N, C-alpha and C positions, 0 to 999 in steps of 0.2 A: 415493933415486931410482934407478930401474932403470938398468943399463948400456945404452949405445946398442947396437943391433943385436940379432941373435937367434942362437941356436945354429944352426950350418950343417950340412947334410948333405954327406957325401963324394960324389964324382963316381959312385962305385959304388953307393951308396945311392940316388942320384937316378935312375940308369939302371934299377936293379932295382925301384925304387919306381914309376917310370912304367909299366913293364910290369905290375906288380901292380895298379896303380890302374886301368889299362885293363880288365884282367880283372875286377876287383872291380866296376867301374861298368857294363860293358857285356855281359860274358859270364855271370858267376855268377848273376844274377837269372833267367836262362833255362835254365841247364844243371843247377842244384842239384837241383831235384825229379826230373828224369830220371835223375840219377846215383843218387839215393837209391832211386828205384823200381827201378832195375837191381839195386842192392845187396840190396833186399828179395827179389828173385827168386833171386839167386845164393845168398843165405844162408837163403832159405826162412823168412823172419821178417817181422814188421811193425815198422816204425820210426815211432813216433809223431811228430806235428808238433813237440811239445816237444823230443824228442830230436833231431830234425833240426835245429831251431833252435840247440840246445845245441852240437851238433857243428860246425855251420856257423860260429857265432861264435867258438868256441874255435879253430878252424882259422884264422879270420881273425886273431885275437889272436896266435896263435902265429907266423903268417907276418909279421905286423907287427913283433913283437919281433926276429924272426930277421933280417929285412931291414934294420931301422932301429936295431938295438941300439947302434951308436956314437952316433947322433944322440939317442936316448932317454937315454943316459948324459950327454951334453953338455947337453941341455935340462934334465935334473934338476939337474945341478950349478949351472946358471944359476938355476934356480928357488930352490935353497937359499941361494945367494949373495945373492939379492934377494928374500928371503921376505916381508918386510913389504910392499914395493912390489907384488910379484905377488899377494899376498893382497888388497890394496886394489883393484887392477885387477879381480879376480874379482868382488868385492863390487859395485863400481861397474857393472861389465858386467851382472851379474845384475839389478840394479835398472833399468838401461837396457833390458835385454831384455824384461822384463816390462811396462814402461811403453809402449815402442814397439810390442811384439807385441800388446798389447791393442788398441791403436788400429788396427793393420793388420787384425787379425782382425775387428773390428767392420766396417771398411770393405769387406773382401772378402765377408763374409757378406751385406752389402747388395747387392753387385754380382752375387755368385754364390750365390743362395739355394738353387738346386736341385742344386748340385754338392757331393757328399759327399767329404771328404778320406779316401780309401781307405787311406792310410798310417795315419792315426789309427784308423780302423775296424779294420784288421788288428791293430794293437798292442792294442786293447781286447779283441779276441777272444782274443788269445794270453794276456793277463793273466787273462781268465776261465778259460781252459783250464789254464794252468800258471803261476800267479802268481809263484812263487819264481824259476823259471828265467827268466821274461820280465823280472822286476825286475833280476836279474843282468845280462842282456843289455842292457836299455834304459839302466840307470844306469851300468854300468861298461864292459862290453866294447865295445858299439857306439860310445859317445863316445870311448873311447881310439882305436879304429881310425880313426874319422872325423877326430878332431883331428890325428892324425899325418899322414893323408893330405891333408886339405883345407887345414889350416893349416900344418903343417910342410913337406909336400912341395909343394903347389901354391902357396900364398901365399909361403912361404919361397923357393921357387924363382924366382918372378916378381918378388919385391919389389926385387931388385937391379937389374932392368931398368926397372921402372916400378911405383911404389907403387900408382898408380891401376889399372893392369892387374891387379896382384896382388888388390886388393879386388874388382874387377869380375868376373874370371874365377873366383876362388875362391867367391865368393857364388853366381854363376850355376850352377856345377857342384854345389854343395852343395844348392841348391834343385832342380835337375833330378834329383839322386839320389833325392829323396823322392817324385817324381810321375811321372817319365818311363815307367817300366815299366808303370804303370797305364794311362797314355795308350795305350801300344802294345797291351797286353792288351785293353783296352776298345775299341781302335780309335776313340778320340775324342780329337782333339787339344786340345779345350777343357780337358782335365785339366791341361794346361801352365799354365793361368791360376792354378792353385793354387800355382805356384812363388812367387807374390808372398808367400805366408804364410811362406815359408822364407828370404826375402831379408834380413829383419830379424835373425833369429838368425845367418845367415851373416856379416852385417856386424859385429854385436857380437862375435862369436867372433873374426873376423879383426882387429878393433881390439884385443881383449884380447891376442892373440898379438903383434901389432905393438908395442903399448905395453909389455908385460911382457918380451918377448923369450924367453918359455918357453912350450911347449905346454901346461904344467900349468895355467896360468890359464884358457884357454878350455876345457879339460877339466873344470875344477871348475864353471865356469858351466854347461856342457852337462850334466854329471851331476846337478847340483842341479836345474836346470830340468826334466830328465826325471823326476826323483824327485818333484818337486812336481806335475808333470803326472799321474803315476800316482796320487798321493795324492788329487788333485782328482777322478779318475775313481772312486775307491772310495767 
């Protein structure tokens, strides 16, 4: 049986993490391409989209490790101390994710027949352009960053105040991450309706973190789910 509670972040990690999270969620989606465009002019070279994605996610990965290194060490020790329970939680969560997700996708496709999920479309295009790099990002780098931020920082930070609030806010922010920039770029608020498709993953991943007490259980679910999604596209 897993120990009660979860690995906690220090006050310094929480403050630095919140600043990083705000930049990651609200700033980087709009400044990254202009920065790369400026770099191309200054260096007089072309930076492919695959290289941009690689640099971007390795930078996010590095920043996450630097900011949250203490928390990552603590949550890893908790995972190793409760390996059996954490692995069982990951398996149950993966089954629940696929069962509930299939239901939600069928319902949303009926309701939103003419609305394309641009996040899925973007990933598919990246896989066609640079499959190895994209698989590394989608299966390992992005899940690691997102789990530390959304489950470790947001859910873990709110859980002590209200478990319900932790579930609600972490799920909503996780869902918003995958659609809000497309709604802004397309100037169409109906894209926010696609948040429904990400509420189930957000809920299952938060439950896995809450139940196991370690970020590695939701990371495993997230990574395997993304890997299976890529395999289904091929």
